[in-house]
N, C-alpha and C positions, 0 to 999 in steps of 0.2 A: 504494500500500500504506500501511498504518498502522503506526506504532510502538506497541508495547505501552505502556500508560499508565505514567508515572513519578511523577505527582503523587498525593498522598494522597487516596484515595477513602474516604469516611466511612461506617461501618456505621450510625451514628446517622442520617445523611441517608437511608439506605435505609429505616430504620424510620419516619422522619417522612413520607416520601413514601407509604409503604404505609398509614400512618394516615390520610392525606388520602383515599386511595382507599376505605378501609373506611368512612370517614364519608360518602362520596358514595353508598354503597349505600342507606342509610336516609334521609339528609337529602333527597335528590332523588327518592325513590320510583322507583328505577331500573326501567325497563321493558326486558325482554329479548326478542329479541336486541338488543345495542347496535349502532346504526348506525355509530358511531365511538367508540372509547374516549376518555376524557378525556386531556388532554395529560400528566397525571401518570403515565399508564400507560407511555408511551414513556420518560418521565424515569426511572421505576423500573427499566425494563429496562436503560437506559444506566448507571445507577448500579451495578447488579449486575455489568454487564460491566466497568466501569472498576475496581471493587473486586476482581473476580476476576483481572483482568489484572495487578494488583499481585502476586498470588500466582504467576501464570504467569511474570512477569519473573524470579522467583527460581528457577525450575525449570531444571535442566540438560536436555540433549537426551535422555538415556536415563532420565529420571525415572520413578518408579513412579506412574503416573497414577491408579491405583485408590486408592492411599494419599493422593495429593494431593487427589482428589475428596472422600475421607472427611474430611480435615482442613478443607477449604474449606467443605463442607456443614455440618459441625459448628459452625464459627464463625458462619456465616450464620444457623444455627438459633437462636443465642443472642439475636438481635435481631428476627427476623421475628415478626409478630403471630399468624399462623395456626398451627394445630397440624397436624403431618404426618399424624396418625392420624384427622383429622376426616373424617366421611362426606360432608359437603357443603363445597364450596369456592365462593368468589365473587370478585368484582372485587378485584384486588390481592393475592390470596393467592399466596405464593411457593412454588414446588415444588422449588426448589434448583437446583444447577448440576452439570454432569457434564463431567469432563475425560477424553478418550480419543483414540484415533487414528482418523481416518476410514478407510473402506474404500479400497482401492487403494494409494496411497502412504502407508505407515505411518510415514514420517519426519516427516509433518506432525502437528500437534496440533489437536484440535478441542475447542471449548468450547460447550456448549449450556446454555441457561437456560430455565426454564419459569415463566411467570406466568399465573395464571388471569384470563381476561377476563370470564367470567360462569359460572354453573353449567353444567357439561358442556362448557365450552370453555376449553381451555388453549392458550396460544401459546408456541411454541418458537422461540427466537432461536439462530442458528447462526453461529459465528465460527471461521475457520480460520487457523492460524499456521504459518509456515515458519521453520526454524532458519537464521538469517543472522547472520554476524559475532558468534558466541558469544551469541546471544539470539534470542528468539522475536519475529517480526514478523507482525502481522495482515495477511493477504493477501485475506481474503474475509469478508463478513458478509451475512446474510440475516435480516431482521427482519419480513418480511411475515407475515400470520397463518397460518402453518403450525401444525398441531397435533401429530398423531401422526407424527413424523419417523421413517421406517423405514430409510432409507439415505442416507448422504452419502458420495460417492465422489470421490476426487481422482485424475485420470489422470496418466500420465507426461508429462514436458515434450516439446514438439515442437521443431522446429529453431529456433524463436524463443523458446524457454523459456516458452512459454505452456502452460497446463494446462486441461483440461476438468474441470468440477465438475458432478456430477449430484446433485440432491436429490429424493428421493421422500418423500411424506408424505400424510396424509389427515386429514379432519375426524373428529370423534367425537361422536356424539349420545348421549343417555342411554338411548334405547330403540329404536333402529332398526338393522337390519342393512345398510341402504343409506346410504352416506356419500359423501363427495367425495374422489376420488383426485386428487393434484396432482403434477406433475413440473416441475422447473426445470432447464434446462441452460445452463451458463455457460462462457465462456472467460476465464481469469484470467491476465493478463500484467502489463504496466505499468499497465493499468486493467482493470476487470471489465466484460464485455459479456454481457448475456443473449442467448443464441442462439435459444432456444425455450422455450415453457412451455405448459402445458395443464392443464385441470381436467375431470373427467368423473365420472359416478356409478360407485361401486364397491360390490360385494356382499361382505359379511363373513359370510354365513350358512353357509359351509363352513369348513374348516380355515383359520384366519387366515393361515397361511403361503402359501395359494393365492390370496388376494385380489388381491395385486399384487406384482410383483417387477421388478427391472431391473438393468442394469449398463452401464458405459461400454464403448465399443469404440474402437479407435484413431482412427476418423474419425466418431464418432457415439455413439448410445446405443440399447439394445434393452430394451424393456419389454413385459410383458403383464399384463392384469388382467381380472377378472370384472366385466361390466357388463350393462345391459339388452339383451335381444334385441328385435328389431322385432316378434316374435311373443309376445304376452302369455302364451300357454300354454307356450311354451318357456322364457320368462322370462329366462334367463341365457345369456350367451355369453362366450367368451374373446376379447378384442380384443388384437391385437399392434400395438405402436408401434415401428417400426424407423426411426430417424432417421439420415440421412447428412449430414455437414457438408462443404460445398465453399466455402471462404472463409468468408463470413458468411451463406451461404445454407444453410438446412436443409430437406431434402426427405424426405418419408415414402416408404420403399422397401419392397420385399418382404423378408420375408413379412408379409402383412396379416392372416392368420388361420392356424389350425392344422388346420382341417377344412374340407371343401367347404361344409358347412352354414354355418359361421361366416363363410366367405369371402363367400357370397351375402348373408348377414345384414349384414355390414359394407358391402358394395357398395350394398345398398338404403338403409341409414341414411345413407351418404355422399351419396346423391341425394335426401335428404329424405323418403324413404318410411318413415315411422316406425310404421305400423300394418299389418302384413302377417300372413299365416298360411302356415306351411310345411305343405303338404298331404302331402307325402312326401319322403323323402331316399333315393333308390334307387341303390345301387351296381350298375353295369352288369355283368351276368354275363359271365364270360370276359374281362373287360377290367379289369385292376387299376388303371388310371389314370383311369377315367371314372365320373362321377356324373350322375344326372338328378334335378333338384329341381323340384317343383311348388310354385308360390307363388300365393296368392290375395291381391290387394290389399285386398279387403274383409275386415275382421277377423272376420266371421262366415262367410266362405267362400261368400257369395251370388254364384254365377257369373252369375246373370241381371243383376246390377248391375255387376260387374267381372269380365272374363274372366280365367281362370287363365293364368299364364305358365309356360313350361317352360324351365329352364336346363340346358344341357349343359356340364358342367365337366370340365376335364382337370386332374388332379393331377400335378404334376411334383416332382422331388426337392427337398429342403430347404424344404418347405411352400410351394412356389410353385404358384399355381393360375391357369388361363386359362379365360375364358368362350368356348366354342366356338360357342354359338348360344343365342339367346333367341327363343322363338316362342310364339304363342298356340295352336298345334297341337302335340300331343306328338310328339316325334321317335321314330322306330321304333328297335328294337334294344336297348331297355332296359326289359323288362317288370318288373312288380312295383311295390308302393307301400309300402315300409318306413316306419314312423313316424319323425319327427325325433327327435333326441336331446333329452331334456327335463330338467327340474330334477331334481336328485338323482343323475344319472348322472355318471361321471367327466368332468372337464374337462381336456383336454390342456394342458400348459404347457411353456414353454421352460426352466423353472426347477424341475425335479422335486425337486432336493435341498432346496428350501424346504418341502416337505411334511413333516408330522410322521409318524414311523414308526407 
């Protein structure tokens, strides 16, 4: 763990480092996207952290963090070179700091700071503090290029006083509904260990509250998010990531999906079959637990080139699914060819409360 800084961090130094980054924009004819930011970028983030930690060191355990954020942000604004109301931001622009409590254990304190790496790309640094011996001690930091950070959750301590930390975030482009979803799962104790991480495409073309969500569980984490379907006409599916921790081993466990269609979609993608067509998704009459799904490997449904496969799927409680059979000949007892669920139809989620009313 780290002690909160006690040496004097200099606001003038923050301004000087920011000025170097501003100068680099025009002097070197910067080409975006940046492969790697210049060293002054990390220096600026650390200066903002150290200066803010001087403020955190003076806060009591029950401090008003909204008021503390306002005071800190106002003081930082007196030296930063960029304007908060500017329409365009660029390398080195400072978007301020935020003091709050993380999700989960509200006795911890969280500090986030935002610095622009390039137009349309802002990086968020995350620092977590625990109250120890009448002061705040830094227990966790994450400075990799996460942008839109949606959730930071701290779990309850285990028998060894270790805690899980889950971070969910996304990239954000200027003009696309398809971005990158990122999750990071850590165990924080005497040291910090990353247990699992992942990045995937996420779709923001519906209610933003539906794009992705997640939470910690006592022995893992549960997430779901909207991503590409293997069928381009279906376009979007809901993927479920349920991670279970056993020691330092993390395993993906059920549920894998929330519908039979998305379950087969996920099964196909996991096996590298990334261009398929769902010909029909048929609920078997008189059997509440069975679905028959026709799939053509050829994206145009040309059965002369690639034969159609027929999946028989059993749906069990709590979104568990089983493949009963896969055959090139359609199994009897499930007549009809209902169309697959497509773009614009509701997407089931494990986090309905996140939807806007």
